[in-house]
mmCIF file of the N, C-alpha and C atoms, coordinates in Angstrom:
data_MODEL
# 
_entry.id   MODEL 
# 
loop_
_atom_site.group_PDB 
_atom_site.id 
_atom_site.type_symbol 
_atom_site.label_atom_id 
_atom_site.label_alt_id 
_atom_site.label_comp_id 
_atom_site.label_asym_id 
_atom_site.label_entity_id 
_atom_site.label_seq_id 
_atom_site.pdbx_PDB_ins_code 
_atom_site.Cartn_x 
_atom_site.Cartn_y 
_atom_site.Cartn_z 
_atom_site.occupancy 
_atom_site.B_iso_or_equiv 
_atom_site.pdbx_formal_charge 
_atom_site.auth_seq_id 
_atom_site.auth_comp_id 
_atom_site.auth_asym_id 
_atom_site.auth_atom_id 
_atom_site.pdbx_PDB_model_num 
ATOM 1   N N  . UNK A 1 1  ? 0.840   -1.143 -0.214 1.00 0.00 ? 1  UNK A N  1 
ATOM 2   C CA . UNK A 1 1  ? -0.089  0.198  0.034  1.00 0.00 ? 1  UNK A CA 1 
ATOM 3   C C  . UNK A 1 1  ? 0.735   1.308  0.061  1.00 0.00 ? 1  UNK A C  1 
ATOM 4   N N  . UNK A 1 2  ? 0.362   1.936  -0.511 1.00 0.00 ? 2  UNK A N  1 
ATOM 5   C CA . UNK A 1 2  ? 1.531   3.531  -0.817 1.00 0.00 ? 2  UNK A CA 1 
ATOM 6   C C  . UNK A 1 2  ? 0.795   4.211  0.156  1.00 0.00 ? 2  UNK A C  1 
ATOM 7   N N  . UNK A 1 3  ? 1.795   5.002  0.721  1.00 0.00 ? 3  UNK A N  1 
ATOM 8   C CA . UNK A 1 3  ? 1.302   6.067  1.589  1.00 0.00 ? 3  UNK A CA 1 
ATOM 9   C C  . UNK A 1 3  ? 0.639   7.228  1.188  1.00 0.00 ? 3  UNK A C  1 
ATOM 10  N N  . UNK A 1 4  ? -0.545  7.717  1.595  1.00 0.00 ? 4  UNK A N  1 
ATOM 11  C CA . UNK A 1 4  ? -1.385  8.873  1.274  1.00 0.00 ? 4  UNK A CA 1 
ATOM 12  C C  . UNK A 1 4  ? -0.570  10.070 1.373  1.00 0.00 ? 4  UNK A C  1 
ATOM 13  N N  . UNK A 1 5  ? -0.852  11.152 0.519  1.00 0.00 ? 5  UNK A N  1 
ATOM 14  C CA . UNK A 1 5  ? -0.672  12.517 0.811  1.00 0.00 ? 5  UNK A CA 1 
ATOM 15  C C  . UNK A 1 5  ? -1.452  13.153 1.433  1.00 0.00 ? 5  UNK A C  1 
ATOM 16  N N  . UNK A 1 6  ? -1.110  12.810 3.241  1.00 0.00 ? 6  UNK A N  1 
ATOM 17  C CA . UNK A 1 6  ? -2.053  13.494 3.867  1.00 0.00 ? 6  UNK A CA 1 
ATOM 18  C C  . UNK A 1 6  ? -1.255  14.435 4.573  1.00 0.00 ? 6  UNK A C  1 
ATOM 19  N N  . UNK A 1 7  ? -1.646  16.002 4.703  1.00 0.00 ? 7  UNK A N  1 
ATOM 20  C CA . UNK A 1 7  ? -0.707  17.295 5.328  1.00 0.00 ? 7  UNK A CA 1 
ATOM 21  C C  . UNK A 1 7  ? -1.757  17.546 6.444  1.00 0.00 ? 7  UNK A C  1 
ATOM 22  N N  . UNK A 1 8  ? -0.836  17.644 7.705  1.00 0.00 ? 8  UNK A N  1 
ATOM 23  C CA . UNK A 1 8  ? -1.932  18.159 8.900  1.00 0.00 ? 8  UNK A CA 1 
ATOM 24  C C  . UNK A 1 8  ? -2.123  19.473 8.457  1.00 0.00 ? 8  UNK A C  1 
ATOM 25  N N  . UNK A 1 9  ? -3.384  20.131 8.837  1.00 0.00 ? 9  UNK A N  1 
ATOM 26  C CA . UNK A 1 9  ? -3.904  21.118 8.703  1.00 0.00 ? 9  UNK A CA 1 
ATOM 27  C C  . UNK A 1 9  ? -2.919  22.399 9.286  1.00 0.00 ? 9  UNK A C  1 
ATOM 28  N N  . UNK A 1 10 ? -3.001  23.825 8.902  1.00 0.00 ? 10 UNK A N  1 
ATOM 29  C CA . UNK A 1 10 ? -2.289  24.463 9.832  1.00 0.00 ? 10 UNK A CA 1 
ATOM 30  C C  . UNK A 1 10 ? -3.030  25.331 10.467 1.00 0.00 ? 10 UNK A C  1 
ATOM 31  N N  . UNK A 1 11 ? -2.915  26.068 11.621 1.00 0.00 ? 11 UNK A N  1 
ATOM 32  C CA . UNK A 1 11 ? -3.716  26.509 12.201 1.00 0.00 ? 11 UNK A CA 1 
ATOM 33  C C  . UNK A 1 11 ? -3.198  28.186 11.945 1.00 0.00 ? 11 UNK A C  1 
ATOM 34  N N  . UNK A 1 12 ? -4.259  28.978 11.909 1.00 0.00 ? 12 UNK A N  1 
ATOM 35  C CA . UNK A 1 12 ? -4.183  30.489 11.111 1.00 0.00 ? 12 UNK A CA 1 
ATOM 36  C C  . UNK A 1 12 ? -4.141  31.091 12.672 1.00 0.00 ? 12 UNK A C  1 
ATOM 37  N N  . UNK A 1 13 ? -3.517  32.573 12.698 1.00 0.00 ? 13 UNK A N  1 
ATOM 38  C CA . UNK A 1 13 ? -4.185  33.043 14.176 1.00 0.00 ? 13 UNK A CA 1 
ATOM 39  C C  . UNK A 1 13 ? -5.225  33.761 14.534 1.00 0.00 ? 13 UNK A C  1 
ATOM 40  N N  . UNK A 1 14 ? -6.122  33.637 13.464 1.00 0.00 ? 14 UNK A N  1 
ATOM 41  C CA . UNK A 1 14 ? -7.562  33.524 13.709 1.00 0.00 ? 14 UNK A CA 1 
ATOM 42  C C  . UNK A 1 14 ? -7.991  32.010 14.696 1.00 0.00 ? 14 UNK A C  1 
ATOM 43  N N  . UNK A 1 15 ? -7.671  31.244 14.004 1.00 0.00 ? 15 UNK A N  1 
ATOM 44  C CA . UNK A 1 15 ? -7.937  29.838 14.940 1.00 0.00 ? 15 UNK A CA 1 
ATOM 45  C C  . UNK A 1 15 ? -7.249  29.559 16.210 1.00 0.00 ? 15 UNK A C  1 
ATOM 46  N N  . UNK A 1 16 ? -6.065  30.593 16.326 1.00 0.00 ? 16 UNK A N  1 
ATOM 47  C CA . UNK A 1 16 ? -5.531  30.274 17.745 1.00 0.00 ? 16 UNK A CA 1 
ATOM 48  C C  . UNK A 1 16 ? -6.274  31.250 18.675 1.00 0.00 ? 16 UNK A C  1 
ATOM 49  N N  . UNK A 1 17 ? -6.595  32.496 18.088 1.00 0.00 ? 17 UNK A N  1 
ATOM 50  C CA . UNK A 1 17 ? -7.277  33.303 19.037 1.00 0.00 ? 17 UNK A CA 1 
ATOM 51  C C  . UNK A 1 17 ? -8.785  32.746 19.333 1.00 0.00 ? 17 UNK A C  1 
ATOM 52  N N  . UNK A 1 18 ? -9.585  32.141 18.320 1.00 0.00 ? 18 UNK A N  1 
ATOM 53  C CA . UNK A 1 18 ? -10.580 31.360 18.744 1.00 0.00 ? 18 UNK A CA 1 
ATOM 54  C C  . UNK A 1 18 ? -10.539 30.211 19.800 1.00 0.00 ? 18 UNK A C  1 
ATOM 55  N N  . UNK A 1 19 ? -9.448  29.635 19.824 1.00 0.00 ? 19 UNK A N  1 
ATOM 56  C CA . UNK A 1 19 ? -9.375  28.422 20.807 1.00 0.00 ? 19 UNK A CA 1 
ATOM 57  C C  . UNK A 1 19 ? -9.124  29.311 21.996 1.00 0.00 ? 19 UNK A C  1 
ATOM 58  N N  . UNK A 1 20 ? -8.205  30.317 21.901 1.00 0.00 ? 20 UNK A N  1 
ATOM 59  C CA . UNK A 1 20 ? -7.863  31.023 23.241 1.00 0.00 ? 20 UNK A CA 1 
ATOM 60  C C  . UNK A 1 20 ? -9.518  31.343 24.008 1.00 0.00 ? 20 UNK A C  1 
ATOM 61  N N  . UNK A 1 21 ? -10.161 31.921 22.978 1.00 0.00 ? 21 UNK A N  1 
ATOM 62  C CA . UNK A 1 21 ? -11.648 32.637 23.534 1.00 0.00 ? 21 UNK A CA 1 
ATOM 63  C C  . UNK A 1 21 ? -12.308 31.466 24.229 1.00 0.00 ? 21 UNK A C  1 
ATOM 64  N N  . UNK A 1 22 ? -12.437 30.335 23.349 1.00 0.00 ? 22 UNK A N  1 
ATOM 65  C CA . UNK A 1 22 ? -13.121 29.096 23.767 1.00 0.00 ? 22 UNK A CA 1 
ATOM 66  C C  . UNK A 1 22 ? -12.995 28.682 25.082 1.00 0.00 ? 22 UNK A C  1 
ATOM 67  N N  . UNK A 1 23 ? -11.435 28.729 25.087 1.00 0.00 ? 23 UNK A N  1 
ATOM 68  C CA . UNK A 1 23 ? -10.721 28.106 26.928 1.00 0.00 ? 23 UNK A CA 1 
ATOM 69  C C  . UNK A 1 23 ? -11.031 28.910 27.711 1.00 0.00 ? 23 UNK A C  1 
ATOM 70  N N  . UNK A 1 24 ? -10.842 30.311 27.480 1.00 0.00 ? 24 UNK A N  1 
ATOM 71  C CA . UNK A 1 24 ? -11.108 31.225 28.459 1.00 0.00 ? 24 UNK A CA 1 
ATOM 72  C C  . UNK A 1 24 ? -12.613 31.127 29.106 1.00 0.00 ? 24 UNK A C  1 
ATOM 73  N N  . UNK A 1 25 ? -13.157 31.091 28.126 1.00 0.00 ? 25 UNK A N  1 
ATOM 74  C CA . UNK A 1 25 ? -14.895 30.901 28.480 1.00 0.00 ? 25 UNK A CA 1 
ATOM 75  C C  . UNK A 1 25 ? -15.158 29.645 29.002 1.00 0.00 ? 25 UNK A C  1 
ATOM 76  N N  . UNK A 1 26 ? -14.579 28.537 28.645 1.00 0.00 ? 26 UNK A N  1 
ATOM 77  C CA . UNK A 1 26 ? -14.663 27.165 29.503 1.00 0.00 ? 26 UNK A CA 1 
ATOM 78  C C  . UNK A 1 26 ? -14.109 27.084 30.698 1.00 0.00 ? 26 UNK A C  1 
ATOM 79  N N  . UNK A 1 27 ? -13.300 27.889 31.150 1.00 0.00 ? 27 UNK A N  1 
ATOM 80  C CA . UNK A 1 27 ? -12.796 27.817 32.275 1.00 0.00 ? 27 UNK A CA 1 
ATOM 81  C C  . UNK A 1 27 ? -13.616 28.803 33.039 1.00 0.00 ? 27 UNK A C  1 
ATOM 82  N N  . UNK A 1 28 ? -14.081 30.029 32.679 1.00 0.00 ? 28 UNK A N  1 
ATOM 83  C CA . UNK A 1 28 ? -15.272 30.991 33.311 1.00 0.00 ? 28 UNK A CA 1 
ATOM 84  C C  . UNK A 1 28 ? -16.231 29.779 33.942 1.00 0.00 ? 28 UNK A C  1 
ATOM 85  N N  . UNK A 1 29 ? -16.655 29.160 32.744 1.00 0.00 ? 29 UNK A N  1 
ATOM 86  C CA . UNK A 1 29 ? -18.209 28.610 33.038 1.00 0.00 ? 29 UNK A CA 1 
ATOM 87  C C  . UNK A 1 29 ? -17.742 27.041 34.204 1.00 0.00 ? 29 UNK A C  1 
ATOM 88  N N  . UNK A 1 30 ? -16.830 26.651 33.815 1.00 0.00 ? 30 UNK A N  1 
ATOM 89  C CA . UNK A 1 30 ? -16.193 25.782 34.867 1.00 0.00 ? 30 UNK A CA 1 
ATOM 90  C C  . UNK A 1 30 ? -16.292 26.353 36.098 1.00 0.00 ? 30 UNK A C  1 
ATOM 91  N N  . UNK A 1 31 ? -15.645 27.505 36.502 1.00 0.00 ? 31 UNK A N  1 
ATOM 92  C CA . UNK A 1 31 ? -15.298 27.898 37.693 1.00 0.00 ? 31 UNK A CA 1 
ATOM 93  C C  . UNK A 1 31 ? -16.607 28.886 38.476 1.00 0.00 ? 31 UNK A C  1 
ATOM 94  N N  . UNK A 1 32 ? -17.496 28.913 37.682 1.00 0.00 ? 32 UNK A N  1 
ATOM 95  C CA . UNK A 1 32 ? -18.993 29.277 38.100 1.00 0.00 ? 32 UNK A CA 1 
ATOM 96  C C  . UNK A 1 32 ? -20.021 28.058 38.681 1.00 0.00 ? 32 UNK A C  1 
ATOM 97  N N  . UNK A 1 33 ? -19.693 27.163 37.833 1.00 0.00 ? 33 UNK A N  1 
ATOM 98  C CA . UNK A 1 33 ? -20.096 25.682 38.300 1.00 0.00 ? 33 UNK A CA 1 
ATOM 99  C C  . UNK A 1 33 ? -19.600 25.103 39.513 1.00 0.00 ? 33 UNK A C  1 
ATOM 100 N N  . UNK A 1 34 ? -18.269 25.196 39.664 1.00 0.00 ? 34 UNK A N  1 
ATOM 101 C CA . UNK A 1 34 ? -17.531 24.667 40.662 1.00 0.00 ? 34 UNK A CA 1 
ATOM 102 C C  . UNK A 1 34 ? -17.802 25.323 41.951 1.00 0.00 ? 34 UNK A C  1 
ATOM 103 N N  . UNK A 1 35 ? -18.039 26.772 41.656 1.00 0.00 ? 35 UNK A N  1 
ATOM 104 C CA . UNK A 1 35 ? -18.719 27.359 43.028 1.00 0.00 ? 35 UNK A CA 1 
ATOM 105 C C  . UNK A 1 35 ? -19.959 27.417 43.646 1.00 0.00 ? 35 UNK A C  1 
ATOM 106 N N  . UNK A 1 36 ? -20.986 27.334 42.900 1.00 0.00 ? 36 UNK A N  1 
ATOM 107 C CA . UNK A 1 36 ? -22.211 26.545 42.956 1.00 0.00 ? 36 UNK A CA 1 
ATOM 108 C C  . UNK A 1 36 ? -22.109 25.411 43.433 1.00 0.00 ? 36 UNK A C  1 
ATOM 109 N N  . UNK A 1 37 ? -21.724 24.344 42.684 1.00 0.00 ? 37 UNK A N  1 
ATOM 110 C CA . UNK A 1 37 ? -21.477 23.036 43.413 1.00 0.00 ? 37 UNK A CA 1 
ATOM 111 C C  . UNK A 1 37 ? -20.859 22.981 44.615 1.00 0.00 ? 37 UNK A C  1 
ATOM 112 N N  . UNK A 1 38 ? -19.737 23.729 44.808 1.00 0.00 ? 38 UNK A N  1 
ATOM 113 C CA . UNK A 1 38 ? -18.998 23.650 46.203 1.00 0.00 ? 38 UNK A CA 1 
ATOM 114 C C  . UNK A 1 38 ? -20.029 24.248 47.434 1.00 0.00 ? 38 UNK A C  1 
ATOM 115 N N  . UNK A 1 39 ? -20.860 25.422 47.245 1.00 0.00 ? 39 UNK A N  1 
ATOM 116 C CA . UNK A 1 39 ? -21.515 25.958 48.045 1.00 0.00 ? 39 UNK A CA 1 
ATOM 117 C C  . UNK A 1 39 ? -22.870 25.059 48.515 1.00 0.00 ? 39 UNK A C  1 
ATOM 118 N N  . UNK A 1 40 ? -23.414 24.510 47.535 1.00 0.00 ? 40 UNK A N  1 
ATOM 119 C CA . UNK A 1 40 ? -24.849 23.412 47.902 1.00 0.00 ? 40 UNK A CA 1 
ATOM 120 C C  . UNK A 1 40 ? -24.292 22.174 48.381 1.00 0.00 ? 40 UNK A C  1 
ATOM 121 N N  . UNK A 1 41 ? -23.019 21.617 48.038 1.00 0.00 ? 41 UNK A N  1 
ATOM 122 C CA . UNK A 1 41 ? -22.783 20.365 48.601 1.00 0.00 ? 41 UNK A CA 1 
ATOM 123 C C  . UNK A 1 41 ? -22.033 20.516 50.212 1.00 0.00 ? 41 UNK A C  1 
ATOM 124 N N  . UNK A 1 42 ? -21.519 21.749 50.258 1.00 0.00 ? 42 UNK A N  1 
ATOM 125 C CA . UNK A 1 42 ? -20.961 22.221 51.722 1.00 0.00 ? 42 UNK A CA 1 
ATOM 126 C C  . UNK A 1 42 ? -22.134 22.497 52.451 1.00 0.00 ? 42 UNK A C  1 
ATOM 127 N N  . UNK A 1 43 ? -23.108 23.396 52.254 1.00 0.00 ? 43 UNK A N  1 
ATOM 128 C CA . UNK A 1 43 ? -24.327 23.318 52.846 1.00 0.00 ? 43 UNK A CA 1 
ATOM 129 C C  . UNK A 1 43 ? -25.078 22.061 53.469 1.00 0.00 ? 43 UNK A C  1 
ATOM 130 N N  . UNK A 1 44 ? -25.178 21.249 52.285 1.00 0.00 ? 44 UNK A N  1 
ATOM 131 C CA . UNK A 1 44 ? -25.664 19.981 52.713 1.00 0.00 ? 44 UNK A CA 1 
ATOM 132 C C  . UNK A 1 44 ? -24.838 19.078 53.313 1.00 0.00 ? 44 UNK A C  1 
ATOM 133 N N  . UNK A 1 45 ? -23.299 19.050 53.352 1.00 0.00 ? 45 UNK A N  1 
ATOM 134 C CA . UNK A 1 45 ? -22.788 18.573 54.734 1.00 0.00 ? 45 UNK A CA 1 
ATOM 135 C C  . UNK A 1 45 ? -22.937 18.855 55.832 1.00 0.00 ? 45 UNK A C  1 
ATOM 136 N N  . UNK A 1 46 ? -22.849 20.216 56.089 1.00 0.00 ? 46 UNK A N  1 
ATOM 137 C CA . UNK A 1 46 ? -22.977 20.842 57.297 1.00 0.00 ? 46 UNK A CA 1 
ATOM 138 C C  . UNK A 1 46 ? -24.566 20.502 58.017 1.00 0.00 ? 46 UNK A C  1 
ATOM 139 N N  . UNK A 1 47 ? -25.529 20.325 57.028 1.00 0.00 ? 47 UNK A N  1 
ATOM 140 C CA . UNK A 1 47 ? -26.462 20.269 57.847 1.00 0.00 ? 47 UNK A CA 1 
ATOM 141 C C  . UNK A 1 47 ? -26.645 18.560 58.296 1.00 0.00 ? 47 UNK A C  1 
ATOM 142 N N  . UNK A 1 48 ? -25.887 17.766 57.503 1.00 0.00 ? 48 UNK A N  1 
ATOM 143 C CA . UNK A 1 48 ? -25.837 16.325 57.639 1.00 0.00 ? 48 UNK A CA 1 
ATOM 144 C C  . UNK A 1 48 ? -24.797 16.073 58.764 1.00 0.00 ? 48 UNK A C  1 
ATOM 145 N N  . UNK A 1 49 ? -24.086 16.819 59.427 1.00 0.00 ? 49 UNK A N  1 
ATOM 146 C CA . UNK A 1 49 ? -23.022 16.816 60.562 1.00 0.00 ? 49 UNK A CA 1 
ATOM 147 C C  . UNK A 1 49 ? -21.910 16.477 60.014 1.00 0.00 ? 49 UNK A C  1 
ATOM 148 N N  . UNK A 1 50 ? -21.499 16.889 59.181 1.00 0.00 ? 50 UNK A N  1 
ATOM 149 C CA . UNK A 1 50 ? -20.120 16.459 58.476 1.00 0.00 ? 50 UNK A CA 1 
ATOM 150 C C  . UNK A 1 50 ? -19.155 17.194 59.639 1.00 0.00 ? 50 UNK A C  1 
ATOM 151 N N  . UNK A 1 51 ? -19.063 18.432 59.711 1.00 0.00 ? 51 UNK A N  1 
ATOM 152 C CA . UNK A 1 51 ? -18.289 19.153 60.593 1.00 0.00 ? 51 UNK A CA 1 
ATOM 153 C C  . UNK A 1 51 ? -17.217 19.786 59.920 1.00 0.00 ? 51 UNK A C  1 
ATOM 154 N N  . UNK A 1 52 ? -15.997 19.878 60.659 1.00 0.00 ? 52 UNK A N  1 
ATOM 155 C CA . UNK A 1 52 ? -15.140 20.584 59.460 1.00 0.00 ? 52 UNK A CA 1 
ATOM 156 C C  . UNK A 1 52 ? -14.624 19.850 58.225 1.00 0.00 ? 52 UNK A C  1 
ATOM 157 N N  . UNK A 1 53 ? -14.930 18.353 58.207 1.00 0.00 ? 53 UNK A N  1 
ATOM 158 C CA . UNK A 1 53 ? -14.821 17.951 56.859 1.00 0.00 ? 53 UNK A CA 1 
ATOM 159 C C  . UNK A 1 53 ? -15.640 18.436 55.866 1.00 0.00 ? 53 UNK A C  1 
ATOM 160 N N  . UNK A 1 54 ? -16.829 19.214 56.246 1.00 0.00 ? 54 UNK A N  1 
ATOM 161 C CA . UNK A 1 54 ? -17.603 19.537 55.103 1.00 0.00 ? 54 UNK A CA 1 
ATOM 162 C C  . UNK A 1 54 ? -16.868 20.520 54.428 1.00 0.00 ? 54 UNK A C  1 
ATOM 163 N N  . UNK A 1 55 ? -15.570 21.263 54.824 1.00 0.00 ? 55 UNK A N  1 
ATOM 164 C CA . UNK A 1 55 ? -15.066 22.134 53.831 1.00 0.00 ? 55 UNK A CA 1 
ATOM 165 C C  . UNK A 1 55 ? -14.375 21.557 52.586 1.00 0.00 ? 55 UNK A C  1 
ATOM 166 N N  . UNK A 1 56 ? -13.844 20.233 52.849 1.00 0.00 ? 56 UNK A N  1 
ATOM 167 C CA . UNK A 1 56 ? -13.145 19.634 51.908 1.00 0.00 ? 56 UNK A CA 1 
ATOM 168 C C  . UNK A 1 56 ? -13.874 18.381 50.984 1.00 0.00 ? 56 UNK A C  1 
ATOM 169 N N  . UNK A 1 57 ? -15.083 18.089 51.727 1.00 0.00 ? 57 UNK A N  1 
ATOM 170 C CA . UNK A 1 57 ? -15.897 16.977 50.926 1.00 0.00 ? 57 UNK A CA 1 
ATOM 171 C C  . UNK A 1 57 ? -16.639 17.650 49.625 1.00 0.00 ? 57 UNK A C  1 
ATOM 172 N N  . UNK A 1 58 ? -16.855 18.755 49.250 1.00 0.00 ? 58 UNK A N  1 
ATOM 173 C CA . UNK A 1 58 ? -17.369 19.066 47.932 1.00 0.00 ? 58 UNK A CA 1 
ATOM 174 C C  . UNK A 1 58 ? -16.335 18.751 46.760 1.00 0.00 ? 58 UNK A C  1 
ATOM 175 N N  . UNK A 1 59 ? -14.854 19.414 47.291 1.00 0.00 ? 59 UNK A N  1 
ATOM 176 C CA . UNK A 1 59 ? -13.964 19.021 46.169 1.00 0.00 ? 59 UNK A CA 1 
ATOM 177 C C  . UNK A 1 59 ? -13.821 17.480 45.864 1.00 0.00 ? 59 UNK A C  1 
ATOM 178 N N  . UNK A 1 60 ? -13.881 16.686 46.878 1.00 0.00 ? 60 UNK A N  1 
ATOM 179 C CA . UNK A 1 60 ? -13.661 15.087 46.777 1.00 0.00 ? 60 UNK A CA 1 
ATOM 180 C C  . UNK A 1 60 ? -14.475 14.778 45.799 1.00 0.00 ? 60 UNK A C  1 
ATOM 181 N N  . UNK A 1 61 ? -16.052 15.179 45.905 1.00 0.00 ? 61 UNK A N  1 
ATOM 182 C CA . UNK A 1 61 ? -16.789 14.987 44.627 1.00 0.00 ? 61 UNK A CA 1 
ATOM 183 C C  . UNK A 1 61 ? -16.776 15.452 43.773 1.00 0.00 ? 61 UNK A C  1 
ATOM 184 N N  . UNK A 1 62 ? -16.456 16.758 43.219 1.00 0.00 ? 62 UNK A N  1 
ATOM 185 C CA . UNK A 1 62 ? -16.105 17.268 42.408 1.00 0.00 ? 62 UNK A CA 1 
ATOM 186 C C  . UNK A 1 62 ? -14.982 16.742 41.534 1.00 0.00 ? 62 UNK A C  1 
ATOM 187 N N  . UNK A 1 63 ? -13.903 16.314 42.061 1.00 0.00 ? 63 UNK A N  1 
ATOM 188 C CA . UNK A 1 63 ? -12.704 15.631 41.994 1.00 0.00 ? 63 UNK A CA 1 
ATOM 189 C C  . UNK A 1 63 ? -12.918 14.232 41.088 1.00 0.00 ? 63 UNK A C  1 
ATOM 190 N N  . UNK A 1 64 ? -13.628 13.639 42.231 1.00 0.00 ? 64 UNK A N  1 
ATOM 191 C CA . UNK A 1 64 ? -13.989 12.054 41.519 1.00 0.00 ? 64 UNK A CA 1 
ATOM 192 C C  . UNK A 1 64 ? -15.328 12.629 40.467 1.00 0.00 ? 64 UNK A C  1 
ATOM 193 N N  . UNK A 1 65 ? -16.013 13.239 40.126 1.00 0.00 ? 65 UNK A N  1 
ATOM 194 C CA . UNK A 1 65 ? -16.825 13.486 38.803 1.00 0.00 ? 65 UNK A CA 1 
ATOM 195 C C  . UNK A 1 65 ? -15.716 13.575 37.756 1.00 0.00 ? 65 UNK A C  1 
ATOM 196 N N  . UNK A 1 66 ? -14.966 14.458 38.007 1.00 0.00 ? 66 UNK A N  1 
ATOM 197 C CA . UNK A 1 66 ? -13.696 14.504 36.839 1.00 0.00 ? 66 UNK A CA 1 
ATOM 198 C C  . UNK A 1 66 ? -12.964 13.631 36.390 1.00 0.00 ? 66 UNK A C  1 
ATOM 199 N N  . UNK A 1 67 ? -12.805 12.804 37.662 1.00 0.00 ? 67 UNK A N  1 
ATOM 200 C CA . UNK A 1 67 ? -11.798 11.540 37.187 1.00 0.00 ? 67 UNK A CA 1 
ATOM 201 C C  . UNK A 1 67 ? -12.679 10.434 36.464 1.00 0.00 ? 67 UNK A C  1 
ATOM 202 N N  . UNK A 1 68 ? -14.017 10.174 36.730 1.00 0.00 ? 68 UNK A N  1 
ATOM 203 C CA . UNK A 1 68 ? -14.715 9.245  36.327 1.00 0.00 ? 68 UNK A CA 1 
ATOM 204 C C  . UNK A 1 68 ? -14.976 9.823  34.676 1.00 0.00 ? 68 UNK A C  1 
ATOM 205 N N  . UNK A 1 69 ? -15.176 11.188 34.589 1.00 0.00 ? 69 UNK A N  1 
ATOM 206 C CA . UNK A 1 69 ? -15.681 11.441 33.297 1.00 0.00 ? 69 UNK A CA 1 
ATOM 207 C C  . UNK A 1 69 ? -14.407 11.075 32.607 1.00 0.00 ? 69 UNK A C  1 
ATOM 208 N N  . UNK A 1 70 ? -12.901 11.632 32.783 1.00 0.00 ? 70 UNK A N  1 
ATOM 209 C CA . UNK A 1 70 ? -11.827 11.241 32.273 1.00 0.00 ? 70 UNK A CA 1 
ATOM 210 C C  . UNK A 1 70 ? -11.837 9.869  31.975 1.00 0.00 ? 70 UNK A C  1 
ATOM 211 N N  . UNK A 1 71 ? -12.219 9.055  32.577 1.00 0.00 ? 71 UNK A N  1 
ATOM 212 C CA . UNK A 1 71 ? -12.108 7.438  32.713 1.00 0.00 ? 71 UNK A CA 1 
ATOM 213 C C  . UNK A 1 71 ? -13.010 7.164  31.257 1.00 0.00 ? 71 UNK A C  1 
ATOM 214 N N  . UNK A 1 72 ? -14.208 7.539  31.774 1.00 0.00 ? 72 UNK A N  1 
ATOM 215 C CA . UNK A 1 72 ? -15.450 7.271  30.502 1.00 0.00 ? 72 UNK A CA 1 
ATOM 216 C C  . UNK A 1 72 ? -14.563 7.791  29.075 1.00 0.00 ? 72 UNK A C  1 
ATOM 217 N N  . UNK A 1 73 ? -14.236 8.897  28.953 1.00 0.00 ? 73 UNK A N  1 
ATOM 218 C CA . UNK A 1 73 ? -13.905 9.379  27.776 1.00 0.00 ? 73 UNK A CA 1 
ATOM 219 C C  . UNK A 1 73 ? -12.467 8.746  27.247 1.00 0.00 ? 73 UNK A C  1 
ATOM 220 N N  . UNK A 1 74 ? -11.783 8.025  28.281 1.00 0.00 ? 74 UNK A N  1 
ATOM 221 C CA . UNK A 1 74 ? -10.688 7.094  27.697 1.00 0.00 ? 74 UNK A CA 1 
ATOM 222 C C  . UNK A 1 74 ? -11.181 5.774  27.613 1.00 0.00 ? 74 UNK A C  1 
ATOM 223 N N  . UNK A 1 75 ? -11.957 5.405  28.173 1.00 0.00 ? 75 UNK A N  1 
ATOM 224 C CA . UNK A 1 75 ? -12.402 4.095  27.557 1.00 0.00 ? 75 UNK A CA 1 
ATOM 225 C C  . UNK A 1 75 ? -13.057 3.967  26.351 1.00 0.00 ? 75 UNK A C  1 
ATOM 226 N N  . UNK A 1 76 ? -13.814 5.047  26.257 1.00 0.00 ? 76 UNK A N  1 
ATOM 227 C CA . UNK A 1 76 ? -14.736 5.064  24.825 1.00 0.00 ? 76 UNK A CA 1 
ATOM 228 C C  . UNK A 1 76 ? -13.923 4.913  23.462 1.00 0.00 ? 76 UNK A C  1 
# 
């Protein structure tokens, strides 16, 4: 089989700027989502009697979601 003449597409400056805008927007949206999730889960943990652990519990929950999502994407 002969190798095909494939070329990698070159990113223009406009592409790079657009990628930067999308990444920036995604970070902002993720930050808002994390803040809301943290506040809601922490409040629930306080009500359920988690004590001082309620400050780190929401981080563990969000980290677990990220890890399982990454695992799902990897296995897909």
